[in-house]
C-alpha positions as MATLAB code, in Angstrom:
seq = 'MRITIQAVVDRQDGLPPETLELGAVQREQDCDPSSGLGLFIRETHDMLERLQSILLKEQTALFLKSAVRCQGCGERLATKTTRSLVYRTDLALEKRIPC';
ca = [
    -127.256 -139.290   79.233;
    -130.056 -140.231   81.603;
    -131.350 -137.941   84.338;
    -133.878 -139.236   86.867;
    -136.100 -136.752   88.710;
    -137.463 -137.881   92.080;
    -139.665 -136.578   94.875;
    -138.897 -137.454   98.487;
    -141.986 -137.602  100.719;
    -141.139 -137.161  104.407;
    -144.358 -137.655  106.345;
    -142.616 -136.907  109.682;
    -144.405 -139.815  111.345;
    -141.282 -141.698  112.349;
    -141.118 -143.798  109.179;
    -138.267 -143.322  106.721;
    -138.912 -140.927  103.809;
    -140.336 -142.450  100.634;
    -138.648 -141.708   97.311;
    -140.954 -141.608   94.286;
    -139.804 -141.255   90.699;
    -141.376 -138.374   88.784;
    -139.695 -139.122   85.511;
    -136.521 -139.720   83.607;
    -134.989 -137.806   80.738;
    -132.997 -139.789   78.193;
    -130.829 -137.989   75.651;
    -128.382 -139.422   73.119;
    -124.815 -138.096   73.068;
    -124.829 -137.465   69.347;
    -128.155 -135.585   69.492;
    -128.305 -132.459   67.362;
    -128.930 -129.342   69.537;
    -131.475 -128.129   66.989;
    -133.707 -131.076   67.951;
    -134.243 -129.443   71.319;
    -132.281 -128.620   74.428;
    -133.588 -129.015   77.944;
    -136.979 -130.521   78.674;
    -139.745 -130.828   76.131;
    -143.195 -129.527   77.029;
    -144.681 -133.034   77.055;
    -141.980 -134.209   79.495;
    -142.584 -131.310   81.859;
    -146.344 -131.838   81.691;
    -145.976 -135.546   82.560;
    -143.654 -134.810   85.484;
    -145.859 -132.026   86.804;
    -148.880 -134.323   86.560;
    -147.087 -136.990   88.629;
    -145.946 -134.395   91.172;
    -149.471 -132.986   91.460;
    -150.860 -136.492   91.950;
    -148.370 -137.245   94.742;
    -149.015 -133.900   96.427;
    -152.808 -134.284   96.289;
    -152.610 -137.820   97.658;
    -150.423 -136.749  100.587;
    -152.441 -133.614  101.399;
    -155.727 -135.531  101.256;
    -154.421 -138.304  103.501;
    -153.143 -135.752  106.029;
    -156.437 -133.853  106.030;
    -158.553 -136.996  106.379;
    -156.356 -138.191  109.236;
    -156.928 -134.936  111.129;
    -160.630 -134.580  110.230;
    -161.735 -138.015  111.397;
    -161.587 -137.086  115.102;
    -163.115 -134.290  117.157;
    -160.546 -131.559  117.790;
    -161.952 -130.941  121.249;
    -162.231 -134.400  122.805;
    -160.462 -136.635  120.262;
    -163.445 -138.942  119.797;
    -164.040 -140.405  116.334;
    -166.625 -138.420  114.363;
    -169.704 -140.095  112.911;
    -169.810 -140.759  109.169;
    -172.665 -138.940  107.464;
    -172.393 -140.511  104.026;
    -170.405 -143.061  102.058;
    -170.597 -141.576   98.573;
    -167.477 -140.567   96.676;
    -166.440 -137.035   95.761;
    -164.611 -136.146   92.567;
    -162.034 -133.351   92.663;
    -160.689 -131.970   89.416;
    -157.518 -129.897   89.294;
    -156.136 -127.440   86.755;
    -154.238 -130.307   85.142;
    -157.490 -132.185   84.529;
    -156.516 -134.875   87.025;
    -159.426 -136.680   88.541;
    -159.204 -137.936   92.111;
    -161.919 -139.981   93.769;
    -161.919 -139.542   97.505;
    -164.293 -141.474   99.769;
    -166.265 -139.303  102.172;
];
């Protein structure tokens, strides 16, 4: 048995939704139930890490898209610096985001 878990990202910008694979679970038919039923902790951690990465990427892109222009007049804002910021999450993911 193979079960694939996917995330569908619908950016609502007119483009078709993007389907991203979070993970796949492979189990043998003759597997002994005492070896574990359901998902293992490592599998859930890996899938949650991928989901968190996708979510952070999408939220950051959406924020940067809205923050690059003045909300009043719509003119592009000046860039104050070009250094990178590092954001760390509870899952110890590290994301480098250009300022």
